Every structure is written in C-alpha cells, then in structure tokens.
C-alpha positions in Angstrom: 75.5 -188.9 -131.4 78.0 -187.7 -134.2 82.0 -189.1 -134.0 83.9 -186.4 -133.3 85.8 -184.7 -135.9 89.5 -185.3 -135.8 92.5 -182.7 -136.7 94.5 -184.4 -138.9 97.6 -182.0 -137.5 96.9 -184.4 -134.4 97.8 -187.4 -135.8 93.8 -189.0 -135.8 93.5 -187.4 -132.2 90.1 -186.0 -131.7 90.7 -182.4 -131.4 89.9 -180.2 -127.9 87.3 -178.3 -129.6 85.0 -181.1 -130.8 85.7 -183.3 -127.5 83.6 -182.7 -125.0 83.4 -183.7 -121.0 79.7 -184.6 -121.7 80.7 -187.1 -124.8 83.3 -188.8 -123.1 81.3 -189.1 -120.1 78.0 -190.4 -121.8 80.8 -192.6 -124.3 82.3 -194.1 -120.6 78.8 -194.4 -119.4 77.7 -196.7 -122.5 81.0 -198.7 -122.4 80.6 -199.7 -118.4 76.3 -200.2 -119.2 78.1 -203.3 -121.8 81.0 -204.2 -119.4 78.4 -204.6 -116.9 76.0 -206.8 -118.9 79.2 -209.1 -120.2 79.8 -210.1 -116.3 76.4 -210.2 -115.4 75.9 -207.1 -113.2 72.7 -204.8 -114.0 72.9 -201.5 -113.5 71.3 -198.7 -112.5 72.1 -195.0 -111.9 75.4 -194.3 -113.5 76.5 -190.9 -111.9 79.4 -188.7 -112.7 80.1 -189.9 -108.6 79.6 -193.5 -108.9 82.7 -195.7 -108.1 84.0 -198.7 -110.4 84.3 -201.4 -107.8 81.7 -200.1 -105.1 79.4 -198.9 -106.7 79.6 -200.3 -110.3 80.9 -203.9 -109.6 84.3 -203.9 -112.1 87.0 -205.4 -111.5 90.1 -203.4 -112.4 90.9 -205.6 -115.2 88.1 -204.4 -116.1 89.3 -201.1 -115.7 92.6 -201.8 -118.0 90.0 -203.0 -120.4 88.4 -200.2 -120.4 90.8 -198.1 -120.7 92.6 -199.7 -123.3 89.5 -199.3 -125.6 89.7 -195.7 -124.7 93.0 -195.4 -125.8 92.0 -196.9 -129.3 89.1 -194.9 -129.7 91.1 -191.3 -128.9 94.4 -192.4 -131.0 96.1 -191.7 -127.3 98.1 -193.1 -125.1 96.3 -193.4 -120.9 97.8 -195.1 -118.9 96.8 -197.7 -116.2 99.3 -196.6 -114.1 99.1 -192.7 -114.3 95.6 -193.3 -113.7 96.2 -195.8 -110.6 98.9 -193.0 -109.1 96.2 -190.6 -109.0 93.9 -192.5 -107.3 93.4 -193.3 -103.5 90.8 -196.2 -103.6 88.4 -196.3 -106.3 88.5 -194.8 -108.9 85.0 -192.3 -110.4 83.6 -192.5 -113.0 84.2 -188.8 -113.0 87.7 -188.4 -112.5 88.5 -191.5 -115.5 86.4 -188.7 -117.7 88.7 -185.8 -116.5 92.2 -188.2 -117.3 90.8 -188.8 -121.0 89.9 -185.1 -121.7 93.1 -183.9 -120.1 95.6 -186.8 -121.9 93.8 -186.1 -125.4 93.9 -182.0 -124.6 97.4 -182.2 -123.9 98.5 -184.6 -126.9 96.2 -182.0 -128.9 98.8 -179.7 -127.9 101.8 -181.7 -127.8 100.8 -182.3 -131.3 100.1 -178.4 -132.9 103.5 -177.5 -130.9 105.3 -180.1 -132.7 104.3 -179.3 -136.7 104.8 -175.7 -135.2 107.9 -176.3 -134.7 108.8 -178.6 -137.6 110.1 -176.8 -141.0 
C-alpha cells in the first residue's frame, strides 16, 4: 500500500479524496495487530465489529496511545474524549475508523474554507 498524497492547502492533512475508508481500516488493523503482539495477545480475525476491550483485549490506555499515533499519522487532532463521548461501552474498530475519516475530512474542509477567505 502506498502512502496517501498530502494536500498542501490543509497543512499536510491527508486529503479526503485520497483518504479511503479501506486504507484507514487497514492501517488501524495493522496497528492493532502490532499492539496486541507488544502486550502478548495473539489475535485471530479482526473485523470492523471487533470491540477493542471485549474482542481484542486492548485496554483503554492502549487505545489512547493508538489514537495519539493516528493523530500523528494523519496530522489531525482526534481527541479521545470526543470518541469516548460518542460511545457507550466498548469502542468498536469501525467506530474509530469512521471517526478518523470524519475528523480528517472536516479538517480538510476547514482548511480549504480558511484558504478561500484569506486575501
């Protein structure tokens, strides 16, 4: 998989047109597998419906670290508090994927609007 192109108008944030949900999901699954190995878990099948705690055995502090890594990768603040406030119970992988895609897309839109209003 190649790295997505970066949109210079949006301070390096991956552009929504080059950011596919499948790429985000694949990246998160890869990161989850690495994290699981680090903490000594062997994971079987990971699906979009996998819950981080219940199905994957990943503690909330590890999810926070995962989110921090994603913020760095996509150069976009995600905010764990915001993710937690939208979820009741265990966070699902598909919810994190949706949140990342939405946050990056919103950031890109704000960046373009800001670029249009500047003289």
